[in-house]
FIKOLZA-1660 file (N, C-alpha, C; in steps of 0.1 Angstrom, whole numbers, plus 5000, padded with zeros to 4 digits):
% residues 257
   i   px   py   pz ch aa at
   1 5146 5020 4897  A  M  N
   1 5142 5023 4883  A  M CA
   1 5146 5037 4879  A  M  C
   2 5149 5039 4867  A  S  N
   2 5153 5052 4862  A  S CA
   2 5148 5055 4848  A  S  C
   3 5151 5067 4843  A  G  N
   3 5147 5070 4830  A  G CA
   3 5136 5080 4830  A  G  C
   4 5132 5085 4819  A  T  N
   4 5121 5095 4818  A  T CA
   4 5108 5088 4819  A  T  C
   5 5099 5094 4827  A  V  N
   5 5086 5088 4829  A  V CA
   5 5075 5099 4826  A  V  C
   6 5064 5094 4822  A  T  N
   6 5052 5103 4819  A  T CA
   6 5046 5107 4833  A  T  C
   7 5045 5119 4836  A  P  N
   7 5039 5123 4849  A  P CA
   7 5024 5121 4850  A  P  C
   8 5020 5108 4852  A  V  N
   8 5006 5104 4851  A  V CA
   8 4998 5109 4863  A  V  C
   9 5005 5114 4873  A  L  N
   9 4998 5120 4885  A  L CA
   9 5000 5135 4887  A  L  C
  10 5004 5141 4876  A  E  N
  10 5006 5155 4876  A  E CA
  10 4994 5163 4882  A  E  C
  11 4997 5171 4893  A  G  N
  11 4987 5179 4899  A  G CA
  11 4978 5172 4909  A  G  C
  12 4980 5159 4911  A  R  N
  12 4972 5152 4920  A  R CA
  12 4978 5153 4935  A  R  C
  13 4969 5152 4944  A  V  N
  13 4973 5152 4958  A  V CA
  13 4970 5137 4963  A  V  C
  14 4981 5131 4968  A  A  N
  14 4981 5117 4972  A  A CA
  14 4985 5115 4986  A  A  C
  15 4978 5107 4993  A  L  N
  15 4982 5101 5006  A  L CA
  15 4989 5088 5004  A  L  C
  16 5000 5086 5011  A  V  N
  16 5007 5073 5010  A  V CA
  16 5009 5069 5025  A  V  C
  17 5002 5058 5029  A  H  N
  17 5003 5053 5042  A  H CA
  17 5014 5042 5043  A  H  C
  18 5020 5040 5054  A  G  N
  18 5031 5030 5055  A  G CA
  18 5043 5034 5047  A  G  C
  19 5047 5047 5047  A  A  N
  19 5057 5052 5038  A  A CA
  19 5071 5052 5043  A  A  C
  20 5073 5046 5055  A  S  N
  20 5087 5047 5060  A  S CA
  20 5097 5037 5055  A  S  C
  21 5092 5027 5048  A  S  N
  21 5101 5017 5042  A  S CA
  21 5094 5009 5032  A  S  C
  22 5102 5001 5025  A  G  N
  22 5097 4991 5015  A  G CA
  22 5088 4997 5004  A  G  C
  23 5077 4990 5002  A  I  N
  23 5068 4995 4991  A  I CA
  23 5063 5009 4993  A  I  C
  24 5060 5012 5006  A  G  N
  24 5055 5025 5009  A  G CA
  24 5065 5036 5006  A  G  C
  25 5077 5035 5010  A  A  N
  25 5087 5045 5007  A  A CA
  25 5090 5046 4991  A  A  C
  26 5090 5034 4985  A  A  N
  26 5091 5034 4970  A  A CA
  26 5079 5042 4964  A  A  C
  27 5067 5040 4969  A  A  N
  27 5055 5046 4964  A  A CA
  27 5056 5062 4966  A  A  C
  28 5062 5066 4977  A  A  N
  28 5064 5080 4979  A  A CA
  28 5073 5086 4968  A  A  C
  29 5083 5079 4964  A  R  N
  29 5092 5084 4954  A  R CA
  29 5086 5083 4940  A  R  C
  30 5079 5072 4937  A  V  N
  30 5072 5070 4924  A  V CA
  30 5061 5080 4922  A  V  C
  31 5052 5082 4932  A  F  N
  31 5041 5091 4931  A  F CA
  31 5047 5105 4929  A  F  C
  32 5057 5109 4936  A  A  N
  32 5063 5122 4935  A  A CA
  32 5069 5124 4921  A  A  C
  33 5076 5113 4916  A  R  N
  33 5082 5114 4903  A  R CA
  33 5071 5115 4892  A  R  C
  34 5060 5110 4894  A  H  N
  34 5048 5111 4885  A  H CA
  34 5041 5124 4887  A  H  C
  35 5046 5133 4895  A  G  N
  35 5040 5146 4895  A  G CA
  35 5030 5149 4907  A  G  C
  36 5028 5139 4916  A  A  N
  36 5019 5141 4927  A  A CA
  36 5025 5149 4938  A  A  C
  37 5016 5157 4945  A  T  N
  37 5019 5162 4958  A  T CA
  37 5017 5150 4968  A  T  C
  38 5027 5147 4976  A  V  N
  38 5026 5135 4984  A  V CA
  38 5025 5139 4999  A  V  C
  39 5016 5133 5006  A  V  N
  39 5015 5134 5020  A  V CA
  39 5017 5120 5026  A  V  C
  40 5028 5118 5034  A  L  N
  40 5033 5105 5038  A  L CA
  40 5029 5103 5053  A  L  C
  41 5026 5090 5056  A  T  N
  41 5023 5087 5070  A  T CA
  41 5030 5074 5073  A  T  C
  42 5034 5072 5086  A  A  N
  42 5040 5060 5091  A  A CA
  42 5042 5062 5106  A  A  C
  43 5046 5052 5113  A  R  N
  43 5049 5054 5127  A  R CA
  43 5063 5059 5130  A  R  C
  44 5072 5057 5121  A  R  N
  44 5086 5061 5124  A  R CA
  44 5089 5075 5118  A  R  C
  45 5089 5084 5127  A  E  N
  45 5091 5098 5122  A  E CA
  45 5104 5101 5116  A  E  C
  46 5115 5095 5122  A  D  N
  46 5128 5098 5117  A  D CA
  46 5129 5094 5102  A  D  C
  47 5124 5083 5098  A  R  N
  47 5124 5078 5084  A  R CA
  47 5115 5087 5076  A  R  C
  48 5104 5091 5081  A  L  N
  48 5095 5100 5073  A  L CA
  48 5102 5113 5070  A  L  C
  49 5108 5119 5080  A  R  N
  49 5115 5132 5078  A  R CA
  49 5126 5131 5068  A  R  C
  50 5134 5120 5069  A  A  N
  50 5145 5118 5059  A  A CA
  50 5140 5117 5045  A  A  C
  51 5129 5109 5043  A  L  N
  51 5123 5107 5030  A  L CA
  51 5117 5120 5025  A  L  C
  52 5110 5128 5033  A  V  N
  52 5105 5140 5028  A  V CA
  52 5116 5150 5024  A  V  C
  53 5127 5150 5031  A  E  N
  53 5138 5159 5028  A  E CA
  53 5144 5154 5014  A  E  C
  54 5145 5141 5012  A  Q  N
  54 5150 5136 4999  A  Q CA
  54 5141 5141 4988  A  Q  C
  55 5128 5139 4990  A  L  N
  55 5118 5143 4979  A  L CA
  55 5118 5158 4977  A  L  C
  56 5119 5166 4987  A  R  N
  56 5119 5180 4985  A  R CA
  56 5132 5185 4977  A  R  C
  57 5142 5177 4979  A  A  N
  57 5155 5181 4972  A  A CA
  57 5154 5179 4957  A  A  C
  58 5144 5170 4953  A  T  N
  58 5141 5168 4939  A  T CA
  58 5131 5178 4934  A  T  C
  59 5126 5186 4942  A  G  N
  59 5116 5196 4938  A  G CA
  59 5101 5192 4941  A  G  C
  60 5100 5180 4947  A  A  N
  60 5086 5175 4950  A  A CA
  60 5080 5183 4961  A  A  C
  61 5067 5183 4961  A  D  N
  61 5059 5189 4972  A  D CA
  61 5056 5177 4981  A  D  C
  62 5062 5176 4993  A  A  N
  62 5061 5164 5002  A  A CA
  62 5060 5169 5016  A  A  C
  63 5051 5162 5024  A  S  N
  63 5050 5164 5038  A  S CA
  63 5047 5151 5045  A  S  C
  64 5047 5151 5058  A  H  N
  64 5044 5139 5065  A  H CA
  64 5036 5141 5078  A  H  C
  65 5030 5130 5083  A  H  N
  65 5024 5129 5096  A  H CA
  65 5027 5116 5102  A  H  C
  66 5031 5116 5115  A  V  N
  66 5032 5104 5122  A  V CA
  66 5019 5098 5125  A  V  C
  67 5016 5085 5122  A  L  N
  67 5003 5080 5122  A  L CA
  67 5003 5065 5125  A  L  C
  68 4995 5060 5134  A  D  N
  68 4991 5046 5135  A  D CA
  68 4978 5044 5129  A  D  C
  69 4976 5037 5119  A  V  N
  69 4964 5036 5111  A  V CA
  69 4953 5029 5119  A  V  C
  70 4957 5022 5131  A  R  N
  70 4947 5016 5139  A  R CA
  70 4938 5026 5147  A  R  C
  71 4943 5039 5147  A  D  N
  71 4936 5049 5154  A  D CA
  71 4928 5057 5144  A  D  C
  72 4915 5054 5144  A  G  N
  72 4906 5060 5134  A  G CA
  72 4905 5075 5135  A  G  C
  73 4905 5081 5147  A  E  N
  73 4904 5095 5149  A  E CA
  73 4917 5102 5144  A  E  C
  74 4928 5096 5146  A  A  N
  74 4941 5101 5141  A  A CA
  74 4941 5101 5125  A  A  C
  75 4935 5090 5119  A  V  N
  75 4934 5090 5105  A  V CA
  75 4925 5101 5100  A  V  C
  76 4914 5103 5106  A  R  N
  76 4905 5114 5102  A  R CA
  76 4912 5127 5102  A  R  C
  77 4920 5130 5113  A  R  N
  77 4927 5143 5114  A  R CA
  77 4937 5145 5102  A  R  C
  78 4944 5134 5099  A  V  N
  78 4954 5135 5088  A  V CA
  78 4947 5138 5075  A  V  C
  79 4936 5131 5072  A  V  N
  79 4928 5133 5060  A  V CA
  79 4923 5148 5059  A  V  C
  80 4917 5152 5071  A  E  N
  80 4912 5166 5071  A  E CA
  80 4923 5176 5069  A  E  C
  81 4935 5174 5075  A  R  N
  81 4946 5183 5074  A  R CA
  81 4951 5184 5059  A  R  C
  82 4951 5172 5053  A  T  N
  82 4955 5171 5039  A  T CA
  82 4946 5180 5030  A  T  C
  83 4933 5178 5032  A  V  N
  83 4923 5186 5024  A  V CA
  83 4924 5201 5028  A  V  C
  84 4926 5204 5041  A  E  N
  84 4927 5218 5044  A  E CA
  84 4939 5225 5038  A  E  C
  85 4950 5217 5037  A  R  N
  85 4963 5223 5032  A  R CA
  85 4963 5224 5017  A  R  C
  86 4958 5213 5011  A  H  N
  86 4959 5212 4996  A  H CA
  86 4946 5214 4988  A  H  C
  87 4935 5215 4995  A  G  N
  87 4922 5217 4989  A  G CA
  87 4914 5205 4985  A  G  C
  88 4921 5193 4985  A  R  N
  88 4914 5181 4980  A  R CA
  88 4923 5169 4983  A  R  C
  89 4917 5158 4981  A  L  N
  89 4924 5145 4981  A  L CA
  89 4920 5137 4968  A  L  C
  90 4930 5135 4960  A  D  N
  90 4928 5128 4947  A  D CA
  90 4931 5113 4947  A  D  C
  91 4941 5109 4955  A  A  N
  91 4945 5095 4955  A  A CA
  91 4950 5091 4969  A  A  C
  92 4949 5078 4972  A  A  N
  92 4953 5073 4984  A  A CA
  92 4959 5059 4982  A  A  C
  93 4970 5056 4988  A  F  N
  93 4976 5043 4988  A  F CA
  93 4977 5038 5002  A  F  C
  94 4968 5029 5005  A  N  N
  94 4967 5023 5019  A  N CA
  94 4976 5011 5020  A  N  C
  95 4988 5014 5024  A  N  N
  95 4999 5004 5023  A  N CA
  95 5004 4999 5037  A  N  C
  96 5000 5006 5048  A  A  N
  96 5004 5002 5061  A  A CA
  96 5000 4988 5064  A  A  C
  97 5009 4980 5069  A  G  N
  97 5006 4966 5073  A  G CA
  97 5017 4959 5080  A  G  C
  98 5014 4948 5086  A  V  N
  98 5024 4940 5094  A  V CA
  98 5022 4926 5090  A  V  C
  99 5033 4918 5092  A  G  N
  99 5033 4904 5090  A  G CA
  99 5035 4897 5103  A  G  C
 100 5038 4884 5103  A  L  N
 100 5041 4877 5115  A  L CA
 100 5049 4865 5111  A  L  C
 101 5057 4860 5121  A  P  N
 101 5065 4848 5118  A  P CA
 101 5056 4836 5115  A  P  C
 102 5061 4827 5106  A  R  N
 102 5053 4815 5103  A  R CA
 102 5051 4807 5115  A  R  C
 103 5039 4806 5119  A  T  N
 103 5035 4799 5131  A  T CA
 103 5022 4791 5129  A  T  C
 104 5022 4778 5134  A  P  N
 104 5009 4771 5133  A  P CA
 104 4998 4778 5140  A  P  C
 105 4986 4777 5134  A  M  N
 105 4974 4784 5139  A  M CA
 105 4972 4782 5154  A  M  C
 106 4973 4769 5159  A  H  N
 106 4970 4766 5172  A  H CA
 106 4980 4772 5182  A  H  C
 107 4991 4777 5177  A  L  N
 107 5001 4783 5186  A  L CA
 107 5001 4798 5186  A  L  C
 108 4993 4804 5178  A  I  N
 108 4992 4819 5177  A  I CA
 108 4984 4824 5188  A  I  C
 109 4989 4834 5195  A  E  N
 109 4982 4840 5206  A  E CA
 109 4972 4851 5202  A  E  C
 110 4962 4853 5210  A  D  N
 110 4952 4863 5207  A  D CA
 110 4958 4876 5204  A  D  C
 111 4968 4881 5211  A  A  N
 111 4974 4894 5209  A  A CA
 111 4980 4895 5196  A  A  C
 112 4986 4884 5191  A  T  N
 112 4992 4885 5178  A  T CA
 112 4981 4886 5167  A  T  C
 113 4971 4878 5168  A  Y  N
 113 4960 4879 5159  A  Y CA
 113 4954 4893 5158  A  Y  C
 114 4952 4899 5170  A  E  N
 114 4946 4912 5171  A  E CA
 114 4955 4923 5165  A  E  C
 115 4968 4921 5167  A  H  N
 115 4977 4931 5162  A  H CA
 115 4977 4931 5146  A  H  C
 116 4977 4919 5141  A  V  N
 116 4978 4917 5126  A  V CA
 116 4965 4922 5120  A  V  C
 117 4954 4917 5125  A  V  N
 117 4941 4921 5120  A  V CA
 117 4938 4936 5122  A  V  C
 118 4942 4941 5134  A  G  N
 118 4940 4955 5137  A  G CA
 118 4947 4964 5128  A  G  C
 119 4959 4961 5124  A  T  N
 119 4967 4969 5114  A  T CA
 119 4962 4967 5100  A  T  C
 120 4961 4954 5096  A  N  N
 120 4959 4951 5082  A  N CA
 120 4945 4953 5077  A  N  C
 121 4935 4951 5086  A  V  N
 121 4921 4952 5082  A  V CA
 121 4915 4965 5088  A  V  C
 122 4915 4966 5101  A  T  N
 122 4910 4979 5107  A  T CA
 122 4917 4991 5102  A  T  C
 123 4930 4990 5100  A  G  N
 123 4938 5001 5095  A  G CA
 123 4933 5005 5081  A  G  C
 124 4931 4996 5072  A  V  N
 124 4925 4999 5059  A  V CA
 124 4911 5004 5060  A  V  C
 125 4903 4999 5068  A  W  N
 125 4890 5004 5071  A  W CA
 125 4890 5018 5075  A  W  C
 126 4898 5021 5085  A  N  N
 126 4899 5035 5090  A  N CA
 126 4903 5045 5079  A  N  C
 127 4914 5041 5071  A  C  N
 127 4918 5049 5060  A  C CA
 127 4908 5051 5050  A  C  C
 128 4902 5040 5045  A  M  N
 128 4892 5041 5034  A  M CA
 128 4880 5050 5038  A  M  C
 129 4875 5048 5050  A  R  N
 129 4862 5055 5052  A  R CA
 129 4864 5070 5053  A  R  C
 130 4876 5075 5058  A  H  N
 130 4878 5089 5058  A  H CA
 130 4883 5094 5045  A  H  C
 131 4890 5086 5037  A  E  N
 131 4894 5090 5024  A  E CA
 131 4882 5091 5015  A  E  C
 132 4873 5081 5016  A  L  N
 132 4861 5081 5008  A  L CA
 132 4852 5094 5011  A  L  C
 133 4851 5097 5023  A  A  N
 133 4844 5109 5027  A  A CA
 133 4849 5122 5020  A  A  C
 134 4863 5123 5020  A  A  N
 134 4869 5134 5014  A  A CA
 134 4867 5134 4999  A  A  C
 135 4867 5122 4993  A  M  N
 135 4866 5121 4978  A  M CA
 135 4852 5123 4974  A  M  C
 136 4842 5119 4982  A  V  N
 136 4828 5122 4979  A  V CA
 136 4826 5137 4978  A  V  C
 137 4832 5144 4988  A  E  N
 137 4831 5158 4988  A  E CA
 137 4838 5165 4976  A  E  C
 138 4849 5159 4972  A  G  N
 138 4857 5164 4961  A  G CA
 138 4852 5159 4948  A  G  C
 139 4842 5150 4948  A  K  N
 139 4836 5145 4935  A  K CA
 139 4845 5136 4927  A  K  C
 140 4853 5127 4934  A  G  N
 140 4861 5118 4927  A  G CA
 140 4874 5115 4933  A  G  C
 141 4880 5104 4929  A  G  N
 141 4893 5100 4934  A  G CA
 141 4896 5086 4931  A  G  C
 142 4908 5081 4936  A  A  N
 142 4912 5067 4934  A  A CA
 142 4919 5063 4947  A  A  C
 143 4916 5051 4951  A  I  N
 143 4922 5044 4963  A  I CA
 143 4928 5031 4958  A  I  C
 144 4940 5028 4963  A  V  N
 144 4946 5015 4962  A  V CA
 144 4950 5009 4975  A  V  C
 145 4945 4997 4978  A  N  N
 145 4949 4990 4990  A  N CA
 145 4959 4979 4988  A  N  C
 146 4968 4978 4997  A  T  N
 146 4978 4967 4996  A  T CA
 146 4973 4954 5002  A  T  C
 147 4970 4944 4994  A  S  N
 147 4967 4931 4999  A  S CA
 147 4980 4923 4998  A  S  C
 148 4980 4911 4992  A  S  N
 148 4991 4903 4991  A  S CA
 148 4987 4890 4983  A  S  C
 149 4997 4883 4978  A  V  N
 149 4994 4870 4972  A  V CA
 149 4987 4861 4983  A  V  C
 150 4990 4865 4996  A  G  N
 150 4983 4858 5007  A  G CA
 150 4969 4861 5008  A  G  C
 151 4964 4871 5000  A  G  N
 151 4950 4874 4999  A  G CA
 151 4943 4867 4988  A  G  C
 152 4951 4860 4980  A  L  N
 152 4946 4852 4969  A  L CA
 152 4947 4837 4971  A  L  C
 153 4958 4833 4977  A  V  N
 153 4960 4819 4980  A  V CA
 153 4965 4818 4995  A  V  C
 154 4965 4805 5000  A  A  N
 154 4969 4803 5014  A  A CA
 154 4982 4795 5014  A  A  C
 155 4988 4796 5026  A  S  N
 155 5000 4788 5028  A  S CA
 155 4997 4780 5041  A  S  C
 156 5007 4772 5045  A  S  N
 156 5004 4763 5057  A  S CA
 156 5005 4770 5070  A  S  C
 157 5010 4782 5071  A  T  N
 157 5012 4789 5083  A  T CA
 157 5008 4804 5081  A  T  C
 158 5006 4811 5092  A  G  N
 158 5004 4826 5091  A  G CA
 158 4989 4829 5089  A  G  C
 159 4980 4822 5095  A  A  N
 159 4966 4823 5093  A  A CA
 159 4961 4837 5095  A  A  C
 160 4965 4845 5105  A  P  N
 160 4959 4858 5107  A  P CA
 160 4963 4867 5096  A  P  C
 161 4975 4866 5091  A  Y  N
 161 4980 4874 5079  A  Y CA
 161 4972 4871 5067  A  Y  C
 162 4970 4858 5064  A  I  N
 162 4963 4854 5052  A  I CA
 162 4948 4859 5053  A  I  C
 163 4942 4857 5065  A  A  N
 163 4928 4862 5067  A  A CA
 163 4927 4877 5065  A  A  C
 164 4937 4884 5070  A  S  N
 164 4936 4899 5069  A  S CA
 164 4938 4904 5055  A  S  C
 165 4946 4897 5047  A  K  N
 165 4948 4901 5033  A  K CA
 165 4936 4897 5024  A  K  C
 166 4929 4886 5028  A  H  N
 166 4917 4883 5021  A  H CA
 166 4906 4894 5024  A  H  C
 167 4906 4898 5036  A  A  N
 167 4896 4908 5041  A  A CA
 167 4899 4922 5033  A  A  C
 168 4911 4925 5031  A  V  N
 168 4914 4937 5023  A  V CA
 168 4908 4937 5010  A  V  C
 169 4908 4925 5003  A  I  N
 169 4902 4924 4990  A  I CA
 169 4887 4926 4991  A  I  C
 170 4881 4920 5001  A  G  N
 170 4867 4922 5003  A  G CA
 170 4863 4936 5005  A  G  C
 171 4870 4943 5014  A  L  N
 171 4867 4958 5016  A  L CA
 171 4869 4965 5003  A  L  C
 172 4879 4962 4995  A  T  N
 172 4881 4969 4982  A  T CA
 172 4870 4967 4973  A  T  C
 173 4865 4955 4971  A  K  N
 173 4854 4952 4962  A  K CA
 173 4841 4959 4967  A  K  C
 174 4838 4959 4980  A  A  N
 174 4826 4965 4985  A  A CA
 174 4827 4980 4983  A  A  C
 175 4838 4986 4986  A  A  N
 175 4839 5001 4984  A  A CA
 175 4838 5004 4969  A  A  C
 176 4844 4996 4960  A  A  N
 176 4844 4999 4946  A  A CA
 176 4830 4999 4941  A  A  C
 177 4821 4990 4945  A  V  N
 177 4808 4989 4940  A  V CA
 177 4800 5001 4946  A  V  C
 178 4802 5004 4959  A  E  N
 178 4794 5014 4966  A  E CA
 178 4797 5028 4961  A  E  C
 179 4809 5031 4957  A  Y  N
 179 4813 5045 4954  A  Y CA
 179 4816 5047 4940  A  Y  C
 180 4813 5038 4931  A  A  N
 180 4815 5040 4917  A  A CA
 180 4807 5052 4911  A  A  C
 181 4795 5053 4916  A  S  N
 181 4786 5064 4912  A  S CA
 181 4791 5078 4916  A  S  C
 182 4801 5078 4926  A  H  N
 182 4806 5091 4930  A  H CA
 182 4819 5094 4923  A  H  C
 183 4823 5086 4913  A  G  N
 183 4835 5089 4905  A  G CA
 183 4847 5084 4912  A  G  C
 184 4846 5075 4922  A  I  N
 184 4857 5070 4930  A  I CA
 184 4860 5056 4926  A  I  C
 185 4873 5053 4922  A  R  N
 185 4877 5039 4919  A  R CA
 185 4885 5034 4931  A  R  C
 186 4883 5021 4934  A  V  N
 186 4890 5014 4945  A  V CA
 186 4895 5001 4940  A  V  C
 187 4908 4999 4941  A  N  N
 187 4914 4987 4937  A  N CA
 187 4924 4982 4947  A  N  C
 188 4929 4970 4945  A  A  N
 188 4939 4965 4954  A  A CA
 188 4951 4959 4946  A  A  C
 189 4963 4959 4952  A  I  N
 189 4974 4951 4946  A  I CA
 189 4977 4940 4955  A  I  C
 190 4982 4929 4949  A  A  N
 190 4986 4917 4956  A  A CA
 190 5001 4914 4953  A  A  C
 191 5010 4921 4961  A  P  N
 191 5024 4918 4958  A  P CA
 191 5028 4904 4962  A  P  C
 192 5038 4899 4955  A  G  N
 192 5044 4886 4959  A  G CA
 192 5057 4890 4967  A  G  C
 193 5067 4881 4966  A  L  N
 193 5079 4884 4973  A  L CA
 193 5086 4897 4968  A  L  C
 194 5088 4906 4977  A  T  N
 194 5093 4919 4973  A  T CA
 194 5105 4923 4982  A  T  C
 195 5116 4928 4976  A  R  N
 195 5128 4931 4983  A  R CA
 195 5125 4942 4994  A  R  C
 196 5130 4939 5006  A  S  N
 196 5128 4949 5017  A  S CA
 196 5139 4946 5027  A  S  C
 197 5140 4954 5037  A  E  N
 197 5151 4952 5047  A  E CA
 197 5149 4938 5053  A  E  C
 198 5137 4935 5057  A  M  N
 198 5135 4922 5063  A  M CA
 198 5138 4910 5053  A  M  C
 199 5134 4911 5041  A  I  N
 199 5137 4901 5031  A  I CA
 199 5152 4900 5029  A  I  C
 200 5159 4911 5027  A  D  N
 200 5173 4911 5025  A  D CA
 200 5181 4905 5036  A  D  C
 201 5176 4908 5049  A  A  N
 201 5183 4902 5060  A  A CA
 201 5180 4887 5061  A  A  C
 202 5168 4883 5057  A  W  N
 202 5165 4868 5056  A  W CA
 202 5174 4861 5046  A  W  C
 203 5175 4867 5034  A  F  N
 203 5183 4861 5024  A  F CA
 203 5198 4861 5028  A  F  C
 204 5203 4871 5034  A  A  N
 204 5217 4872 5038  A  A CA
 204 5220 4861 5048  A  A  C
 205 5210 4858 5057  A  S  N
 205 5212 4847 5067  A  S CA
 205 5210 4833 5062  A  S  C
 206 5202 4832 5051  A  S  N
 206 5198 4819 5046  A  S CA
 206 5198 4819 5031  A  S  C
 207 5210 4817 5024  A  P  N
 207 5210 4817 5010  A  P CA
 207 5201 4806 5004  A  P  C
 208 5199 4795 5011  A  E  N
 208 5190 4785 5005  A  E CA
 208 5176 4790 5005  A  E  C
 209 5172 4798 5015  A  A  N
 209 5159 4804 5015  A  A CA
 209 5156 4813 5003  A  A  C
 210 5167 4820 4999  A  E  N
 210 5166 4829 4988  A  E CA
 210 5164 4821 4975  A  E  C
 211 5171 4810 4974  A  E  N
 211 5170 4801 4962  A  E CA
 211 5156 4795 4962  A  E  C
 212 5150 4790 4973  A  R  N
 212 5137 4785 4973  A  R CA
 212 5127 4795 4969  A  R  C
 213 5128 4807 4975  A  A  N
 213 5119 4818 4972  A  A CA
 213 5119 4822 4957  A  A  C
 214 5130 4822 4951  A  H  N
 214 5131 4826 4937  A  H CA
 214 5125 4815 4928  A  H  C
 215 5126 4802 4933  A  R  N
 215 5120 4791 4925  A  R CA
 215 5105 4792 4925  A  R  C
 216 5099 4799 4935  A  S  N
 216 5085 4799 4936  A  S CA
 216 5078 4808 4926  A  S  C
 217 5085 4816 4919  A  A  N
 217 5079 4825 4909  A  A CA
 217 5085 4822 4895  A  A  C
 218 5077 4822 4884  A  P  N
 218 5082 4819 4871  A  P CA
 218 5093 4829 4867  A  P  C
 219 5093 4841 4871  A  Q  N
 219 5103 4851 4867  A  Q CA
 219 5116 4848 4875  A  Q  C
 220 5115 4840 4886  A  G  N
 220 5127 4836 4893  A  G CA
 220 5134 4846 4901  A  G  C
 221 5127 4856 4906  A  R  N
 221 5133 4867 4914  A  R CA
 221 5122 4873 4923  A  R  C
 222 5127 4881 4932  A  A  N
 222 5118 4890 4940  A  A CA
 222 5116 4903 4932  A  A  C
 223 5105 4910 4935  A  A  N
 223 5102 4923 4929  A  A CA
 223 5110 4934 4936  A  A  C
 224 5114 4944 4928  A  D  N
 224 5119 4956 4934  A  D CA
 224 5107 4964 4939  A  D  C
 225 5108 4971 4951  A  P  N
 225 5096 4978 4956  A  P CA
 225 5090 4988 4946  A  P  C
 226 5099 4994 4938  A  E  N
 226 5094 5004 4929  A  E CA
 226 5085 4997 4918  A  E  C
 227 5088 4985 4915  A  E  N
 227 5079 4978 4905  A  E CA
 227 5065 4977 4910  A  E  C
 228 5064 4974 4923  A  V  N
 228 5051 4973 4929  A  V CA
 228 5044 4987 4930  A  V  C
 229 5052 4997 4934  A  A  N
 229 5047 5010 4935  A  A CA
 229 5042 5016 4922  A  A  C
 230 5049 5013 4911  A  E  N
 230 5044 5017 4898  A  E CA
 230 5030 5012 4895  A  E  C
 231 5027 5000 4899  A  T  N
 231 5014 4995 4897  A  T CA
 231 5004 5003 4904  A  T  C
 232 5007 5006 4917  A  A  N
 232 4998 5015 4925  A  A CA
 232 4996 5028 4919  A  A  C
 233 5007 5034 4914  A  A  N
 233 5006 5047 4907  A  A CA
 233 4997 5046 4895  A  A  C
 234 4999 5036 4887  A  W  N
 234 4990 5034 4875  A  W CA
 234 4975 5033 4879  A  W  C
 235 4972 5025 4889  A  L  N
 235 4959 5024 4893  A  L CA
 235 4953 5037 4898  A  L  C
 236 4961 5046 4903  A  C  N
 236 4956 5059 4908  A  C CA
 236 4955 5069 4897  A  C  C
 237 4960 5066 4885  A  S  N
 237 4960 5075 4874  A  S CA
 237 4948 5073 4865  A  S  C
 238 4946 5083 4856  A  D  N
 238 4936 5082 4846  A  D CA
 238 4938 5070 4835  A  D  C
 239 4951 5065 4835  A  L  N
 239 4953 5054 4826  A  L CA
 239 4945 5042 4830  A  L  C
 240 4941 5041 4843  A  A  N
 240 4933 5030 4848  A  A CA
 240 4919 5034 4850  A  A  C
 241 4913 5043 4842  A  S  N
 241 4900 5050 4844  A  S CA
 241 4889 5040 4844  A  S  C
 242 4890 5028 4838  A  F  N
 242 4879 5019 4838  A  F CA
 242 4882 5007 4846  A  F  C
 243 4891 5008 4856  A  V  N
 243 4895 4997 4864  A  V CA
 243 4891 5000 4879  A  V  C
 244 4882 4993 4884  A  T  N
 244 4877 4994 4898  A  T CA
 244 4873 4981 4903  A  T  C
 245 4875 4978 4916  A  G  N
 245 4871 4965 4922  A  G CA
 245 4880 4954 4918  A  G  C
 246 4892 4957 4913  A  A  N
 246 4901 4947 4908  A  A CA
 246 4912 4945 4919  A  A  C
 247 4918 4933 4919  A  T  N
 247 4930 4930 4926  A  T CA
 247 4940 4925 4916  A  T  C
 248 4951 4933 4915  A  V  N
 248 4961 4931 4905  A  V CA
 248 4973 4924 4912  A  V  C
 249 4976 4912 4908  A  P  N
 249 4988 4905 4913  A  P CA
 249 5001 4912 4908  A  P  C
 250 5010 4914 4916  A  V  N
 250 5023 4919 4912  A  V CA
 250 5033 4909 4918  A  V  C
 251 5034 4898 4912  A  D  N
 251 5040 4886 4919  A  D CA
 251 5049 4878 4910  A  D  C
 252 5053 4883 4898  A  G  N
 252 5061 4876 4889  A  G CA
 252 5056 4863 4884  A  G  C
 253 5042 4862 4885  A  G  N
 253 5036 4850 4880  A  G CA
 253 5033 4839 4891  A  G  C
 254 5036 4843 4903  A  R  N
 254 5035 4833 4914  A  R CA
 254 5021 4827 4915  A  R  C
 255 5010 4835 4914  A  T  N
 255 4997 4829 4915  A  T CA
 255 4992 4823 4902  A  T  C
 256 5000 4824 4891  A  A  N
 256 4996 4817 4879  A  A CA
 256 4999 4802 4879  A  A  C
 257 5008 4798 4888  A  W  N
 257 5011 4784 4889  A  W CA
 257 5001 4777 4897  A  W  C
% end
């Protein structure tokens, strides 16, 4: 996406988790373009370094930490270092997550379930509880969690992923109600099919899969990652000042059918 934008996050300090690719990397660019100081985390340091260099070349204030969100103590250290360096935490986009191949429930191994739920649910829990602590101290803020259309509807396979994304919405609602009096808003986004390295490789190997996927949404296409990231930026901004506890589908109308 290009063109002039209103810097709706001017002067804000924002954490973006899962920033090494896809929606997370797009969010790093979008949040920075909207004026935020961005602190990026992911497990792949080479990608984080490259992205930070790109952002700094545009004049953005950007830094990174290698992080596995399943490690609560590591998340706590990242949040504390962010506040120590920048003085506060205004916004957080909890986007780190994993999927799994479409597999019938009775064939999914315990280790697969634990990996998906550990990243998608425990990871969001770890991030939120430390971000909330910093925002209570700072007297306000906004958090956006990445759920999925799989958190709103079910499909015939992928039960651990679907369960984890439903849980993200539950955590979002609970935190929104509990922390509203502290001036903290907590929302979720529910992306549908979104272009990524994995999706592009899938479409390249299976043109019929791309055609089927595009037929599943009224707009007839996948989202660009920046379209999803713009929704997260809006929810973190004052433009969404009366929005909390919401789950916003960014799915081209997929869940309207």
